Steps between C-alpha positions, in 0.01 A plus 500: 500500500619850426368854507400499135251217558131589492313314768135428568300330772329177389123474544534221759689733737301715743639763737355701786639782709520418870623803691816613321574152365357292218378142522511309172302182428590270215165340420671231290663341804329668797821648634514837679796737490565827680692811400636760740426870434784541248407181317136609514589829327684312226201266459263796481707661225517173304124453538451849352675379186830676554816352353782405734691809387200714596474315831861590575440865413199517731689328781788745462250782547338331801808382692849622577692225328763473228402406146722190519333383822144548374573340163656199673206471742231538233662236280548266799136532609386469141697177460355359822146587385570349158640180655180466705290574186349811662603711201563422135748652258327668208150630482 
């Protein structure tokens, strides 16, 4: 996975905000996942249809963090979500 990838959320994946976190349910296997507030913000941006590059730009505006750190973290979370089939590459 890299920043140029366009990602989408498959129809079998549901998410709900719980406080400042997000709980994700994969209906295909009945497994729940949780994201902390930073992960929840990334998920929110992805769910709005933003590319990973746009996600990084928004995160840079929201948090005091270096571009290298946010790019690394967005790609790492994206890869974890992809591995768990909670996002797909391509639209």
